[in-house]
C-alpha positions as CSV (number, residue, x, y, z in Angstrom):
1,M,37.7,-71.6,112.9
2,I,39.0,-75.1,114.3
3,D,41.9,-76.4,112.3
4,Q,40.3,-80.1,112.1
5,D,43.2,-81.4,110.6
6,S,46.0,-80.2,113.5
7,A,43.5,-81.1,115.9
8,A,43.6,-85.1,114.7
9,W,47.5,-84.6,115.8
10,T,46.9,-83.3,119.3
11,G,47.2,-86.8,121.0
12,I,50.3,-87.7,119.1
13,W,51.8,-84.6,120.0
14,R,51.2,-84.9,123.8
15,V,52.6,-88.3,123.6
16,A,55.6,-87.4,121.9
17,A,56.2,-84.8,124.5
18,I,56.4,-87.3,127.1
19,A,58.5,-89.4,125.0
20,A,61.1,-86.6,124.8
21,V,61.0,-86.4,128.4
22,V,61.7,-89.8,128.6
23,Q,64.5,-89.5,126.2
24,L,65.8,-86.8,128.5
25,L,65.7,-89.3,131.5
26,C,67.6,-92.2,129.4
27,T,70.1,-89.6,128.4
28,L,71.0,-88.6,132.0
29,M,71.1,-92.1,132.5
30,T,73.8,-92.8,130.1
31,I,75.8,-90.2,131.2
32,A,75.3,-91.4,134.9
33,V,76.4,-95.0,133.6
34,V,79.5,-93.7,131.7
35,F,80.8,-91.9,134.5
36,T,80.2,-94.8,137.3
37,L,79.7,-97.7,136.0
38,G,81.8,-97.4,132.5
39,V,81.2,-97.9,128.6
40,E,80.3,-101.0,127.2
41,P,82.7,-104.0,127.3
42,A,85.2,-103.9,125.0
43,T,85.6,-107.7,124.6
44,A,83.3,-110.8,125.0
45,E,85.3,-112.3,127.9
46,E,84.7,-108.9,129.7
47,A,81.1,-109.0,129.0
48,F,80.7,-112.5,130.0
49,T,82.6,-112.0,133.4
50,L,80.4,-108.7,134.1
51,L,77.1,-110.6,133.1
52,H,77.9,-113.3,135.7
53,E,79.6,-110.9,138.3
54,D,76.9,-108.4,138.2
55,R,74.2,-108.7,135.8
56,V,72.2,-105.2,136.4
57,A,75.5,-103.1,136.0
58,A,76.0,-105.4,132.7
59,L,72.6,-104.6,131.3
60,L,73.4,-100.7,132.3
61,R,76.6,-100.6,130.5
62,F,75.3,-102.5,127.3
63,D,73.5,-99.4,126.8
64,F,69.7,-100.2,126.9
65,P,69.1,-96.6,128.3
66,S,70.3,-95.4,124.6
67,L,68.1,-98.2,123.0
68,F,65.1,-97.2,124.7
69,N,65.9,-93.8,123.9
70,V,66.5,-94.4,120.2
71,A,63.2,-96.2,120.0
72,L,61.2,-93.3,121.2
73,F,62.8,-91.4,118.0
74,A,60.2,-92.9,116.3
75,V,57.4,-91.4,118.2
76,T,59.1,-87.9,118.1
77,T,60.0,-88.0,114.6
78,V,56.1,-88.7,113.3
79,A,54.9,-85.8,115.6
80,L,57.1,-83.4,114.1
81,F,56.1,-84.5,110.8
82,G,52.5,-83.7,111.9
83,A,53.7,-80.2,113.1
84,L,55.8,-79.5,110.0
85,R,54.2,-80.8,107.3
86,R,52.9,-77.5,106.1
87,V,56.3,-75.6,106.3
88,R,58.2,-78.0,104.0
89,F,56.1,-81.3,103.1
90,A,58.9,-82.9,101.1
91,H,61.7,-82.2,103.6
92,S,59.6,-83.3,106.5
93,V,58.6,-86.7,104.8
94,L,62.3,-87.1,103.8
95,A,63.5,-86.3,107.3
96,M,60.9,-88.8,108.9
97,A,61.7,-91.6,106.7
98,L,65.5,-91.6,107.3
99,T,65.0,-91.3,110.6
100,L,62.5,-94.3,110.9
101,V,65.1,-96.4,108.8
102,G,67.5,-95.3,111.2
103,V,65.5,-96.2,114.1
104,A,64.9,-99.7,112.4
105,I,68.4,-100.6,111.6
106,A,69.8,-99.5,115.2
107,M,67.0,-102.0,116.9
108,A,68.5,-104.5,114.7
109,T,71.8,-104.1,115.2
110,H,72.1,-103.8,119.0
111,D,73.9,-106.7,120.3
112,A,73.1,-107.0,124.0
113,M,70.6,-109.8,123.9
114,S,72.8,-111.6,121.7
115,I,75.8,-111.2,124.4
116,I,73.6,-112.2,127.1
117,H,72.3,-115.4,125.3
118,L,76.0,-116.6,124.6
119,A,76.9,-115.3,128.4
120,D,74.5,-117.7,129.6
121,R,75.6,-120.8,127.6
122,F,79.4,-119.5,128.4
123,A,78.5,-119.8,132.0
124,A,77.0,-123.4,131.7
125,A,79.8,-124.7,129.1
126,G,81.1,-128.1,130.2
127,S,84.3,-127.8,128.4
128,A,86.9,-125.4,127.3
129,T,86.3,-126.1,123.7
130,E,82.7,-125.1,124.1
131,R,83.6,-121.6,125.9
132,E,86.5,-120.8,123.2
133,L,83.5,-121.2,120.5
134,L,81.2,-119.3,122.7
135,L,83.9,-116.2,123.1
136,A,84.5,-116.4,119.6
137,A,80.8,-116.0,118.6
138,G,80.9,-113.4,121.3
139,E,83.2,-111.5,119.7
140,G,81.7,-111.9,116.5
141,A,78.3,-110.4,117.9
142,I,80.1,-107.0,119.1
143,A,82.0,-107.2,116.1
144,T,78.6,-106.8,114.0
145,G,76.7,-104.8,116.8
146,W,75.7,-101.3,117.3
147,W,79.0,-99.3,117.5
148,H,81.4,-101.6,115.3
149,S,79.5,-102.4,112.1
150,S,78.1,-101.4,109.1
151,G,74.4,-101.5,110.3
152,G,75.5,-99.3,113.1
153,F,77.2,-97.0,111.1
154,M,74.2,-96.3,108.6
155,A,71.7,-96.1,111.2
156,G,73.8,-93.3,112.6
157,L,73.9,-91.8,109.5
158,F,70.0,-92.1,108.6
159,L,68.9,-91.1,112.3
160,Q,71.0,-88.3,113.2
161,G,70.7,-87.0,109.1
162,G,67.0,-87.3,109.3
163,T,66.6,-85.5,112.7
164,F,69.0,-82.6,111.6
165,L,66.9,-81.9,108.3
166,M,63.4,-81.9,110.8
167,H,65.2,-79.4,112.8
168,V,66.0,-77.2,109.5
169,V,62.3,-77.3,108.7
170,M,61.8,-76.6,112.2
171,F,63.7,-73.4,112.0
172,R,61.5,-72.0,109.4
173,S,58.2,-72.7,111.7
174,S,56.7,-70.3,114.2
175,R,55.2,-73.5,116.0
176,F,58.5,-74.0,117.8
177,L,60.7,-72.2,119.5
178,K,64.1,-71.1,117.6
179,A,66.2,-72.1,120.7
180,T,64.6,-75.6,119.9
181,A,65.3,-75.9,116.5
182,I,69.0,-74.5,117.1
183,A,69.7,-77.4,119.9
184,G,68.3,-79.8,118.0
185,M,70.7,-79.3,114.9
186,L,73.6,-78.7,117.2
187,A,73.1,-82.1,119.0
188,N,72.2,-84.3,116.1
189,G,74.7,-82.4,113.9
190,L,77.4,-83.0,116.0
191,D,76.4,-86.8,116.5
192,L,76.1,-87.1,113.0
193,L,79.8,-85.8,112.6
194,H,80.5,-88.0,115.3
195,V,79.9,-90.8,113.2
196,L,81.4,-89.7,110.0
197,V,84.3,-89.0,111.8
198,G,84.8,-92.1,113.9
199,V,85.6,-94.0,110.9
200,V,89.0,-91.8,110.2
201,S,89.6,-90.5,113.5
202,P,88.2,-92.1,116.7
203,R,90.1,-90.0,118.8
204,I,88.6,-87.1,117.1
205,A,85.4,-88.4,117.2
206,E,85.2,-88.6,121.0
207,L,85.7,-84.9,121.0
208,L,82.2,-84.1,119.5
209,S,80.9,-86.5,122.1
210,I,79.8,-83.0,123.6
211,A,76.7,-83.8,121.7
212,L,75.6,-85.8,124.6
213,A,75.4,-83.0,126.7
214,I,73.6,-80.9,124.0
215,Y,70.9,-83.4,124.1
216,V,70.0,-82.4,127.7
217,V,69.2,-79.0,126.7
218,W,67.4,-80.1,123.5
219,Y,65.0,-82.7,124.9
220,P,63.3,-80.6,127.6
221,L,62.8,-77.5,124.7
222,L,61.5,-80.2,122.4
223,A,59.0,-81.4,125.1
224,F,58.1,-78.0,126.1
225,D,57.1,-77.2,122.5
226,L,55.3,-80.6,122.1
227,F,53.3,-79.8,125.1
228,R,52.4,-76.5,124.1
229,L,51.6,-77.4,120.9
230,S,48.9,-80.0,122.1
231,R,47.4,-77.5,124.4
232,R,47.0,-74.8,122.2
233,S,45.3,-77.5,119.5
234,A,43.1,-79.0,122.3
235,S,42.3,-75.5,123.6
236,D,41.5,-74.5,120.0
237,L,39.2,-77.6,119.5
238,I,37.3,-77.0,123.0
239,D,36.8,-73.0,122.0
240,G,35.3,-74.2,118.3
241,G,33.1,-76.5,119.9
242,S,31.7,-74.3,122.4
243,A,31.2,-71.3,119.7
244,S,29.4,-73.8,117.6
């Protein structure tokens, strides 16, 4: 007998599997950028100078790969809700809602476009006073951006907290490998601790950056499970249609 309700999710699971592969590529790119080009510029002056000298390197260091990575959580969390809604409906809804709110906050607090706009104005500034004002505005943009603001902090809590909860539900499901659930809990759990501990002790929080390596394990497992789920659902639909 065909599960028509699950069959309706087939396309979403397939798209989410592709999204997980793209998230893996974004994570690998982020790691490569950190080790070859460096982390995000710490000051507005450094950011403006970098944009003037090497715009491509600046865009990479402004964490655009992570921006796309976070945006794709909106796709994977909806797909996971579709797969886990019958395991723990209330928990799955809460996990999806938290993750989507986290994604929305993260998109709103990313400061790269503001810095780029200010840097272009800084390059065209005609006086020292104007440049000083633009540098001050740049420092303000960095202070209210992704990594330094209350909004960024809450984005991390919602995003990692929601995804962690979704994988707690996943652990009880036979549709996913236990390894996928465990890797998801470890990656997002450590990242959640990184957000919380970072407020108290940035040095200790740096040690929790090991979560980045676990993401490299989790994304392929997640993509595999979602591809398998979509193929199984599509196969059931075809077999059921042939039988009828």
